[in-house]
C-alpha positions in Angstrom: 0.0 0.0 0.0 1.3 3.4 -0.9 2.1 5.6 2.0 1.0 9.3 1.7 2.7 12.0 3.7 2.2 15.7 3.7 5.3 17.5 4.6 5.1 20.8 6.4 7.7 23.4 7.0 9.4 23.1 10.4 11.1 25.9 12.2 13.3 25.4 15.3 12.0 27.0 18.5 15.3 27.0 20.3 18.7 25.5 19.6 22.4 25.8 19.9 22.8 24.9 16.2 24.3 26.3 13.0 21.8 28.4 10.9 23.1 27.7 7.3 20.7 25.7 5.0 21.5 22.1 4.2 20.8 21.1 0.6 18.9 17.9 0.0 21.0 14.8 -0.8 20.3 11.5 -2.5 19.8 8.5 -0.1 23.0 7.2 1.4 23.7 3.7 0.2 22.5 0.9 2.5 23.1 -2.8 2.8 21.5 -5.4 5.0 23.4 -8.1 6.7 23.3 -10.2 10.0 25.0 -9.6 13.2 27.3 -12.6 13.6 26.2 -15.0 16.2 23.1 -13.1 17.2 20.7 -14.0 14.3 19.5 -10.4 14.0 19.4 -8.4 10.8 21.2 -5.1 10.7 21.1 -2.5 7.9 24.3 -0.6 7.4 23.9 3.0 6.1 26.9 4.9 4.8 30.6 4.0 4.6 33.9 5.2 5.9 35.8 7.6 3.6 39.2 6.2 2.9 41.7 7.1 5.6 39.0 8.9 7.8 37.4 8.2 11.1 33.6 9.0 11.4 30.9 8.5 14.1 29.5 5.0 14.3 25.9 4.7 15.4 23.7 1.9 16.6 20.1 2.8 15.7 16.8 1.5 17.0 13.6 2.0 15.0 10.2 3.0 16.4 7.0 1.1 16.5 5.7 1.2 20.1 7.8 -1.9 20.9 5.4 -4.1 18.9 6.0 -3.0 15.3 8.4 -1.2 13.0 11.2 -2.7 11.1 14.3 -1.7 9.1 12.1 -0.2 6.4 10.2 2.2 8.8 13.5 3.0 10.5 15.2 4.1 7.2 14.1 7.7 7.7 16.1 8.3 10.9 18.9 6.1 9.9 19.3 8.0 6.7 19.4 11.3 8.5 22.1 10.0 10.8 24.1 8.8 7.9 23.6 12.0 5.9 24.9 13.8 9.0 28.3 12.1 8.6 28.0 8.8 10.5 28.1 5.2 9.6 24.8 3.7 11.0 23.9 0.2 12.0 20.1 -0.1 12.2 19.0 -3.1 14.2 16.0 -5.4 13.7 15.6 -6.0 17.4 13.1 -8.5 18.8 9.5 -7.2 19.2 6.8 -7.6 21.8 4.6 -9.3 22.7 6.6 -12.4 21.7 9.7 -10.8 23.1 8.9 -8.7 26.2 11.4 -6.8 28.4 14.3 -7.3 28.6 14.8 -9.2 25.4 15.1 -6.1 23.2 17.5 -4.3 25.6 19.8 -7.3 25.9 19.7 -7.8 22.1 20.6 -4.1 21.7 23.5 -4.4 24.1 24.9 -7.5 22.4 24.7 -5.7 19.1 26.5 -2.7 20.6 29.3 -4.9 21.8 29.6 -6.4 18.3 29.6 -2.9 16.8 32.3 -1.7 19.1 34.6 -4.6 18.2 34.1 -3.9 14.5 34.4 -0.1 14.8 37.9 0.3 13.2 36.7 -1.6 10.1 33.4 0.1 9.8 34.1 3.6 10.8 37.9 4.1 11.3 40.4 3.7 14.1 39.1 4.7 17.5 35.8 5.7 15.9 33.3 7.2 18.5 30.3 5.1 19.1 26.8 6.4 19.6 23.3 5.1 20.3 20.3 6.5 18.6 16.6 5.8 18.3 13.1 7.2 17.8 9.9 6.6 19.8 10.3 3.1 21.3 13.7 3.0 19.7 14.6 6.1 21.9 13.7 4.1 24.9 16.1 1.3 23.9 18.9 3.7 23.1 18.5 5.3 26.5 18.2 1.8 28.1 21.3 0.4 26.4 23.2 3.5 27.5 22.3 2.7 31.1 23.4 -1.0 30.7 26.7 0.0 29.1 27.4 2.3 32.0 26.5 -0.3 34.6 28.6 -3.0 32.9 31.5 -0.7 32.3 31.7 -1.3 28.6 31.8 -0.2 25.9 32.6 3.5 26.2 30.0 5.7 24.4 30.4 9.1 22.8 26.8 10.0 23.1 23.1 9.1 22.8 20.5 10.5 20.4 16.9 10.4 21.6 14.3 11.5 19.1 10.6 11.7 20.3 11.6 9.0 22.9 9.0 6.8 24.5 10.3 6.8 28.1 7.4 6.6 30.5 4.4 4.3 30.6 2.3 6.7 32.8 0.5 8.0 29.7 -0.7 11.1 31.6 1.5 13.9 30.4 0.0 17.1 29.0 1.6 16.5 25.5 0.1 13.0 25.3 -3.3 14.2 26.3 -3.2 17.1 23.7 -2.5 14.4 21.1 -5.1 11.9 22.1 -7.9 14.5 22.9 -11.1 12.5 23.7 -9.7 9.2 22.4 -10.0 6.3 24.8 -7.5 4.1 23.2 -3.7 4.8 22.9 -1.2 2.7 20.8 1.6 3.8 23.1 -0.2 2.6 26.3 -0.9 -0.6 24.4 2.7 -1.0 23.4 3.8 -0.6 27.0 1.2 -3.2 28.1 2.7 -5.8 25.6 6.3 -4.8 26.3 6.4 -5.0 30.1 6.0 -8.4 31.8 4.2 -6.9 34.8 4.0 -4.0 37.2 7.5 -4.5 38.6 9.1 -4.0 35.2 7.6 -0.5 35.2 10.1 0.4 38.0 13.1 -1.1 36.3 15.3 1.6 34.8 16.2 -0.5 31.8 12.5 -0.9 31.0 11.5 2.7 31.9 14.5 5.0 31.7 12.3 7.9 33.0 12.1 6.1 36.3 15.9 5.6 36.6 17.1 6.9 40.0 20.8 7.3 39.0 21.7 9.0 35.7 25.2 10.1 36.5 28.0 8.6 34.4 25.8 8.4 31.1 27.2 9.8 27.8 26.2 13.2 26.4 22.7 13.3 25.0 20.9 15.0 22.1 17.2 15.0 22.8 14.9 16.1 20.0 11.2 16.5 20.1 8.4 18.4 18.3 5.8 20.9 19.5 3.1 18.3 18.4 5.0 15.3 19.7 3.0 13.3 22.3 6.3 12.2 23.8 7.5 15.9 24.1 6.9 16.3 27.9 8.6 13.0 28.9 11.5 13.8 26.5 12.1 17.2 28.0 11.8 15.9 31.5 14.4 13.3 30.8 16.7 15.9 29.3 16.3 18.0 32.4 17.1 15.2 34.7 20.1 14.2 32.8 21.3 17.8 32.9 20.8 17.9 36.7 22.8 14.7 37.0 25.8 16.5 35.3 25.3 15.1 31.8 26.0 17.3 28.8 22.7 17.7 27.0 21.6 19.4 23.8 17.9 19.8 23.6 15.8 20.8 20.6 12.1 21.4 20.2 10.9 21.8 16.6 7.8 23.5 15.5 4.3 22.2 16.1 4.0 20.6 12.7 6.4 17.8 12.8 3.9 14.9 12.8 6.3 13.0 15.1 6.7 10.2 15.9 4.5 8.7 13.1 6.1 11.0 10.4 9.5 9.4 11.3 8.2 6.0 10.4 7.6 6.5 6.7 9.7 4.1 4.6 10.4 6.4 1.6 10.5 10.0 0.6 11.4 13.0 2.7 11.5 12.9 6.5 9.7 15.4 8.7 11.9 18.4 9.5 15.0 16.8 7.9 17.1 19.9 7.5 16.7 20.9 11.1 17.4 17.4 12.3 20.6 17.2 10.2 21.8 20.4 11.8 21.3 19.1 15.3 23.0 15.9 14.4 26.0 17.4 12.8 26.5 19.8 15.7 26.3 16.9 18.1 28.7 14.7 16.3 31.1 17.5 15.9 30.9 18.3 19.6 28.7 16.4 22.0 29.3 18.9 24.7 26.9 21.9 24.3 28.3 25.4 24.4 27.9 27.3 27.6 24.8 29.5 27.7 
């Protein structure tokens, strides 16, 4: 079935980011392979220029924990690659067949593999990042917590885009999106992902509930004015900052259509120019300028 998407102009509300326009580029070449020994597909976007070292990113697609795939993850993966990174987009196990912590452990195993292969994929001592949108943002944040707690591998940063971080489903931004609706795909996604009430208190399942955030890598947190995950994203960014983590935060205008607009398999991505600027600034210097 053909996907239809109406793209609207997005204007950044606040940012520490360069203002020059970024011209559109053809899609970065991608190839799909398998993570050795793990039986999970991974799609590689971009390649290392000869003699250079570039950022290496493990990317998690969205889909409310129960859906999405490498195709729907192409939008964000391409933006990361177009911003100068080599990107490994992971087809992680989905709920309800695979509930927490399966996707987190699969993500961590893929991260360890990617770190071992970093010199070949992105250059000697390539900086390694995590990234994800919607449920993938949850997994990126969770795997960052796991890597910190297990002491390996070292991470250069985490990119959380419209991240799905809190199953409470009571934030003002979510209520604005739902209006009078009684059903919520994100609440249903949480219900199928978590094994029971105790999981809702586990920081790897619900990063928003993590009590200890110190020691995490720098973060770029992006959301939109109309993003139902806006409030939980900004609250997590605030808590990271209070824990001493370097954080860049960007809120795009109220016409992003996020997170659904990030799941289109082809065509332009919502707010792509603004997102590329944020990503390039973060890859060039994960530490935000004083302000």
